[in-house]
N, C-alpha and C positions, 0 to 999 in steps of 0.2 A: 939343382943346387945341393952341394954337399953340406950336411950339417955337422958342424964341429964346435969346439969349445968357445972359439971367438964369436961365432954366430949366436951361440946360446948367451953369451955375456951381453951382446948388443940387444937381444930380445929381452933379457932380464932388466937391463938399464932402462930401455924404453918403456917396459910395463911398469916398473916401480915408479919411475919419474912421472909418468902421465897419470898414475893413480893418485900420487901425493898432491899434484896440482889441480886435481879434478874433484876431490871431496867436498871442499868448501863451495865452489860454484854449484855442484850437484845439490847440495843442501839448500843453497840459496834459490834454485829453480823450483825445488819442491815447495818452498815457502810461497814463492810467487803464484804457483799453480793452486794453492788452497788445499793441497793434498798432505802437507806436511813436509818437513825438511828430509825425513827418512824415504819418502817416496822418490825424491830426486836421486838419492844415492842408490836405492834398490833398483830404480829404473836404468841407471847408468851400468850397474852390475849385469842385469838380465840382457839388455841389448848389447853391451860390449861383449859378453860371453858368447851369445850366439853368432853375432858377426865374426868373431875370431874363430869360432869352430867351423863355420861354413865357408869362410874366404880361403883362397888358395894362393893368389898371385902375389900378395904382399900383406904386410901387417896393417889392416884397416881398423882404425879405432871407431867406436860408436859411443854416443853419450846422449844425455839430455841436453836441452838448450832453452834459451829465453823464448824462443818461438813457440816450441812445444808447451812451455810452461803457460804462455799467455793463452795458447789454444785450449789447454785443459781448464784454465781459469774461466774461459768463456763457456765451455762445456758445463762445468759446474754450475755456473750462474744461470744458464738458460736451458739446459737439457738434462740435468741430472738432479734428483732430489736427494739422493743418498750418495755416499762414497762407493758403495757397491755398484750403483748405476754408473758413476764415473768410471770405475775400473773396467766394467763391462764394455763401455764404449771404447776404452784403450784396447782391450782384447779384440773387439770387432774390427777396429782399424787394422790391427796386425793380421787378422783373417783376410781382410780385403787386400792387404799387400801380398800375402801369400798367393792368393788367387791371381793377382795381377802378374806376379812372377812366374807362376805355373803356366799362364797363358802367353808368357814371353812378350809382354808388352811394356817391360820396365824401361827400355830405352825411349819409348815414345813419351813418357811422362816428362822427360827433360825437354820437350817441345813446348811446355807451357811458356807462354810469352813472357819475356823479361820485364815488360811493363807491369804485368800482374804481380810479379815476384817483387819489383821495386815499390810498388804501391803498398802491398800489405806489410812488407818489412819495414818500410819507412813509417807506415802507421803504427805499428807495433812499437818502433823505436820512440817515436814521439809520445805514445801513450805511456811508456815506461818512464820517460823523463818527467813528464807532468805528474804522473802518479807519485813519484819519489819525493815531491815537495813536502807532502804530509809527513813522510817517514823521516825526512831530515829534521822535522820539528817535534818528533817523539812518537808518532803514530806507528803502529805495527805495518809491516810490508803488506800492501794490497794494490793490485792493479785494477783500475777501473777506467771507465771511459773518460776522456779529457774533460768533458763538460761536467761530469759528476765530480771529478778530482778537483777542479777549479772552484766549484760551489763549495767544497769542503775546506778550502784555503782559509777562509776568515776564522772558522772554529779552531783549526790547527794552529793559526797564528795567535789566537787568544789563549791558548793552553800550551804554548811553545815550551819545550825543554831544551834549555840552553846547553846542557850536557850532550844531548843527542845531536844538536846542531854542530857543536864542535867536533864530535866524533865523525859525523857524515862529511863535514868539510875537510877534515884531516884525510879521510879515506879518498875523497875526490881529488884532492891536491896531490897526494902521493901517487895515485893511479895515473894522473896526467903527467907529472914531472919525473916519474921514476926513470933513472938514466938508462939509455939504450944498451950500455954495456952490461948491465946487471940483468936485463930482461931475459937473457938466455938461462940464468941461474934461477931467477924468480920472476914470473910474469908480472906486469905492472899492476893489474887489478887485484891479483893475490897479494901483492905487497901492500897495497892500500888497504886491503881488508885486514891483514896482519897488524899494521900500525893502528888502525882504528880500534881493533879488538884489545891491543895492548893498552891503549889509552883508557879504554873502558875498565879493564881488569886493574890497572895500577891506580887510576885516580877517579874518573868519572863513573861511578858505579850505579848511579840512579837513572838507568836507562833500560828500556825493555830489551830482552835478548830472546834468541830463538830456543825453543824447548820442544819436547816430544820426540827426541831422537832415541829409539829403543836400543838397547845394547844386546839384544838377542836376535836369533834368526827371525826373518819375516813370516808372518802367518799367511796361510793360502786363503785368497779371496774367492768367495763363491759368486760366480756370474749371475746376473739376473736373467732368466731365460723366458720370461713371459712374452708372448707374441705382441702385445700392444707396446711394451717398452722396446723390444727390438725393432719394431717398425719405425718408431720415432727416433731410434738411435742411429739409424742408417746415415742420415744426412750429416750429423756431427762426425760420425765414425769416418765417413768419406772425406770430410775436410781434414781431419787429423791424419788420415793415411796419405792424403795428397801433400800436405805440408811436409810430413816426415819423408815422403819419397823424393819430392823435388829438392828439398834442402840436402838430403843425403846424396842424391845423384849428382847434384851440382858439386858438392864437396868432393866426391869421388872423382869427378872429371878434373877438378883442380889438382887433386893428388896425382892423377895419372900424368898430367902435364909437367908436374914437378919431378916425379920419379921415373918418367919414361916407361911406365908399366901400363897395363890395360886390364881393368876389372870387368867382369861379366855383370852388366846392370840387373840382369834378371836374377842371377844368383844372390847378388846384393839385396835385391828387393825381398827374396825369399828369406834371407838370413835376418834382415831388419824386422820383417813381419813376424817371424818366429819369436825374435826378441821382445817385440812389443806385446805379444800374446803372454809371454812369460812374465813381462813386467806388470802387466795387469793382474796376473794370477798372484803375484807376491806383493801387490800393492805399490807398484812402482809407476813412475811417470814414463810416458812413451819417449822414444828418442830416434835418433837417426845417425848415419855415418857422419863423421866430422873431420874437418880439414886440419885444424891447428894441432890437436893431440896426435893425429897421424903423423904429421910433419915432425913434431917434437920427437916421437919415438923413432922415425926413420933417421933423423940426424944424429940420434944417439947410438945408431947402429943396428936398430931392429930391422929384421929382413924376412921374418916368417910370421904366420898367423899365431904362433905361440905367444908373442908379445901381447896382443889384446887379451888373450886368456889370462896371462899373468897379471894384467892391469885389473881385469874384473875380479880375480880371486884376492888381489892386494886391496881392493876397494872394500871387499867383504870383511877382510881382516881388520882394516882400519876402523870401519864403522862399528865393528864389534869391540874393538879395544879403546877407540878414542871418542865415543859417543859423548861421554860426560864433558869432555873438553870442548866440543862443538857447541855446547850450550852456553858458552861464554861470548859467543859472537853476538854483538848487539844489531838490532834492526837498522839502527842509523848507519853502521858500517856496510851492511848489505845494501842499503840505499844508495850510498856513495859509489859502491861498485856497480850496481845495476844502472845508475845514472850515466856512467861512462859507457857501459855495454849498450844502453838504449841510444845514446848519441852515435856510436859506431854503427848500430843497425841502421840508421838513416842513410839511405843511399845518396850520399852528397854528390858523388860523381854524376849520377843521373839527373839530380835536381839542378846541378849547375849547367846542364845542357838542355834544359826544358825549352828555351827559346829556339833551339835548333832541332827539337824532336818533332817528327811528323805529327800532324794533328790527330790522326787516328791513335797513335801510341800515347799521346798526351791524354786523350780521352779515357784510354784504358787505365793508365796509371792513376789519374785524379778520380775515376770512379772507385777503383779499389781502395785508394787511400781514404777517400771521404767515408765510404761504407765501414771501413775498419775503424775509423775514429768515431763514427756516429752510431753505429748499429753493433755489429760484433764481427768477429774474425770469420765465422762460418759463412755468414751471409756475404762478407766481402770477397772471399775467394770465389763463391758462386757467381756473384754479380760480375767480378772481373773476368772470369772464364767465358761467361755469356756474351758480354760486350766485346771481348776479344774475338769470339767466334763469329759474332755478327759482322764485325769489321773485317775480319779476315775473309768472310764470305763475299763481302762487297768486292774486296781486292781480287779475289779469284774470279768473280763475276766479270770484272773488267778484262782480266787476262783471257778468260775463255771466250767472251764475246769478240775480242779482238782477233781470235783465231778462226772466226767464221767468216767465209767469203762467198757472196752470192753474186753471180755474174751472168747476164743475158748473152747468149751465144747467137750471133748473127747467122741466119740461114745460109747466106752465100758462103760463108767461111766454114761453118760447122757441117752443114748437110750436103753441100755440093762443092766441097773443096777439090774434088777430082773430076767435076763435070766441067768442060770448057764453056758451054752455053749456060750462062747465068743471067741472061737479059731479062728472062721472065721473072726473076726473083727480085722483089723489092730490096733495095740496099739497106733499109731500116727494119726489115722484118726479122724478129727474134722470137720465134715460137718456143724456143727451147731454152731453159735456164738451168745453170749448174750451181749447186750449194756444196761448198767444200767444208767439211767438218774436221778441223785440224786440232790435234792434241786431245786434251781430256775434257769431258763435260759432266758436271755434277750438279747437285741440288743448287749450288751457288749461282749458276747461270740459267738454270731451267725456266725460272719465272720470266726472264726477258728475252729467252731464245725465240719463242714464238712471235713475240712483238718485233723483234729485230729482223727477221727474215720472213715472217708471215706475208708482209705486203709485197715482198719481191717474188713470192711464189704465185700470187694472184696475178693473172695477166699472161701467164705462159700456158701453152698446151701440154708441154712435157717438162717435168722437173727432174733433173738427175741429182740424186743425193750421193755425193762422193765421200766414201769412207776410207779412202786410200791411206790418209794420214791420220786416222783416228786411233788414238791409243787406248782410251777408256771411256766408258759411258756407264753412270750409275742408274739406278731405277727411275729416279725423278727425271733425268734428262731423256731416258728411253721412252717415257710416256709423253714427253713434250714432242719427240720425233713422230709418235703416233698422232699427235695433234697437227703436226705439220702435214702429215699424209692426208689427214681428214680434211684440213683446209684446202689442199690442192684438189681433193676430190669434189669438194663443194664448189670450187671454181671451175669445174669441168676440166681439170688438168690430171694427167697421169704421172705417177712417180716411177722412176727407174733407180733402183738401188745398185750402186756400183762399188766393187772392191771391198766388200764387207768380209772381214776375216778376224780371227783371233778373239780376244776377250769381248769386244763389242758384240760379235755374233751370238755369244751365249747369253748375254744380257737381253738383247733384243728377242731372241728365240724364247727364252723363259717367260717373257711377258706377252708373247705373240703379238708383237708390235707390227710386224709385216704380214699379217693375216690378209689385209686388203691388197697387198701387192702380189700379183701373180708370179709364179716361178719363172716365166719367161721374161720378167721384167727385173730379174736379179741377175746381174751380169758381173763379169770379173774385170773387164778392161774398158777404156774409153772407146776403142773401136767397136766393141760389142754394144756399148750403150748408144753409139751413133746409129748403128744398124737397127736397134730396137726403136729408136726415136723416128727414124725414116719410116719404118712399118706403121707405127701409130699415127704419124702425120698423113701417110698416104691413105 
């Protein structure tokens, strides 16, 4: 692509516009996280800058989000005693993402079941909506468990601030009813925030506002490097890294579909990881690649990675020059904007189809949703992935066991098909059995494989294990095959291994699974297996 003045204008317009519409939401997410409004802005600067530097295919924007804000709020509440520890967890999450990207497994993260994503995003959305009731009534912004938030409602109602309620409701109404024609110029939630702030400045001044936004460059945060803390920080850091990665890759895939481009997921993971490490170092909130700012910039003509760099630098200039003006934003206005955002986070399309969703996926979604609401986000993601893995293993078990065929071979047909005189052979004699192992066999089916075909092996004098259609065998399934061979030997049967080749050969050989099978009983074709069986029976 040739870079010219027109391309620069598009990059400039995209960077400046997305910076202008991002500064207030970024400060809001910082407030929600408990790290302060500046952390949201600094996080957006750090992550956005590194993603812009590392990306090549198109202008991919990155920013903080409500999901990351709630995740860090959970980290602060349950895993970090100081801000230094919270920022260290953010840095560790970035390091984990860098390692995942370096190992080139970024694309596999997108295989996280959608039911897990729907569960925790819907849980976060409902948590935000319920928590904002107190902020509508005059309390500062705070995200808590729905049960705790509901318990605090009576006290909030008893000390309700009518001015805060009016500001919050105005912000909410404007955000919901803002005309579609104007949304291209000014997003609806930003418009609501602007009107709510103006009402506070002009008339209703007795409401709490955000504060603590410094007008100087951020200070470098020293990470906590004690082994005890780092050991306890691994789990929350993994959760933050997973949330950032999944949300970012899904956003990137959506942008790919809209722009007909293709980003390298591993490069994206490396860039976001580096950005999150930098965000933690300067006291910023972790972030991820985002869809809406990217598409806004793209539609304004941004076509190169220079646009997100311009956006990050513009954010830095804005926070240094406009910090004192951001302190006029009331918490009630933020609550109105966050209530809309929380409502949008709830996956209504998925919820509307719950009666049609398969039972397994429903269990995954409800488990993740419930733990998000009742415990915390870290545990919810872990539980969701564990339940999804268990259910997925059951489904794989059925598929893999359906691929196993155990058939008795009649002596008249298999052993004497070329001999005219078969009167001496019983028509029901089947001293040879064949077990066809087709497809792949993993730990998912290993527990039932022995029970499924173990009884078929007993009763035969010769058992042919046919690997001609076997694609893959993992260690667990290989050891089960060894048990099958032992079961046959215990029943005075001899095993013949047929057509073993490729990857299954290496797995079985590495574990010495076939040590009880003589070399003369390892054959390549069915004809050779027939001759070996005849020899054994004779």
